[in-house]
N, C-alpha and C positions, 0 to 999 in steps of 0.2 A: 401429801396433803389430801385430805378427804374431799370428795366431791361436794359441791354446795347443794346438789340435789341427789337424793338417795332413794332407792327402793328397798324396803325392808320386809323380811319374813318374820321378824321379831317385833314384839310390842315396842312402841316408841317411848323412850325415856324422856319425858317432857322437861324435866329439870335439867338433864344433861344437855338437851337440845338448846334450851334457853341459855345455859352457861356458856355454850360454845360460841354464842353470838355476842357475849358481853364485851364491850369496848369502851374504854375511858373517854373516847372522843364523842361518845353518843349521849344525848340527853333524852332520847325517845326510843322506845322499843314497842313494837306491835307484833302480837302473835295470833294467828288464826289456827284453830283446831277444828277439824271436821270429824264428828263423831257418828257412830252407827246408831241410827234412831229406829224406833219400833214401828214406823209406818212410812208408807209412800203411796201417794195417789189413792188414798182411801183404803189401802190394804195393810193388814198387820204384818210386819216384818219380824222374823225371829233371829235372823243373822244375815251377813253378807259375805260374799266371796269376791275378791279382786284378782283379776288376771292381768298381767302387765307384760308388754314386750319391752323388757328391761333395757337393752342397749339403746333403743331409740328414746325411751322415756327419760333416761338419764341425760342423753345428749340434748334433747329438747328442753328438759327441765333446766339444765345449765344455761341454755340459750335464753330462756325466759328470765332467769335471774340476772344474766348479763344485761339484758334489755332494761330491766328495772333499775339496775345500778346506774346505767347511763341516763335513762329517761328522768329519774326522780332524784338523782344526786345523793342517794343513800350511801351509808358507809359499808354495810354488809347485809347479806340475806342468805337464807338457806331454806330447804324444804325436804320433807321425808314423806313418802307415800307408802302405805302398807300394801302387801299382796298376800293372798291366801284367805283363809276363813277368819272372819272377825265376829265377835259377839256384840250384843247391844252395849252401847256406851263406849266401846273401844275407840280410841283415836285412829281414824283411817288416814288422815293427812294432817300435817302441821307445816305452817309457813311462818318464819320469823324474820323480822326486818328491824335493823338498828340504824339510827340516823341521828344527826346532830339535833334535829327538831322533829316533833311528832307528826306534823302534817305530811311531810314526805314519807315517813314510815307508814302511816295509814294508807296513803295512796298507792305506795309500792306494794304493800301487802295485798291489797285488793286486786291490783293488777296481776300479781304472781298467781294467786289462787284461781282467778278467772281464766288466765291463760293455761294453767296446768289442767284445769277441768276441760278446757276446749281443745287443746293441742296434743296432749300426751296420749299414747296408745294404752289406755287403761280401761278395762271392761269390768262392770259390776254385775254380779248375779245376786238377786234378792231371793231369799228363802222365806216363804210366807207361812203364816200360822195354819192355813188350810192344807199344808203339805206340798204345795206346788212351788216351783222355782222358775225364775225368768231373768234373762240377761237384760240389763237396762243400759241405754246409751248414755254414758257419762257426759257427752257433749251437751246433752239436754239439761244437765245440772248447772251449766254455766249460763246464768241468766243474762248477764251483760258483759260482753268481752270488750275491754277498753283497748283501743288501738293507739 
C-alpha cells in the first residue's frame, strides 16, 4: 500500500491523485492545491526550490492524516508535497479528503494543509527576479494552525 502522504521529485498528477481517493461511500470531496506564485512579500518570484527531510516528513505527514481521520470522521485523505525546483504555477502540494459529507471534508482538508505547513521539515527557497535567492520559513506560511 502506498503511503497516504508522499514526497515527490516528479510533477503531481492531479487527476490520478483525485482518482486514488474516489470512494463510493463518499458524497463529498475537497482538494487543496498549493501553486508556485510569482510574488511573495512584495518581491517578484521566478521559481521555488523545496528541500525536504523526507523520512520525517512522510512519518509526520502520515501522523497528520491519521489525526484528521480520527478528529473529523472522514473516510480517506492523502497528500503529496514536491521537492526540488518548481516553475511558476506548478503544484507544490496537494491534499485531498473524501467523506460522507462536505463539512467534514472541508474541515479536515484545512486541518491537514495547515498542519503540514507547520509541522513538516520542508524548506522553501525563493528565486527572485532581481537575481537573488532566499530561504523562507514555511512555518510562517501556516496562518492558523487548528489544534
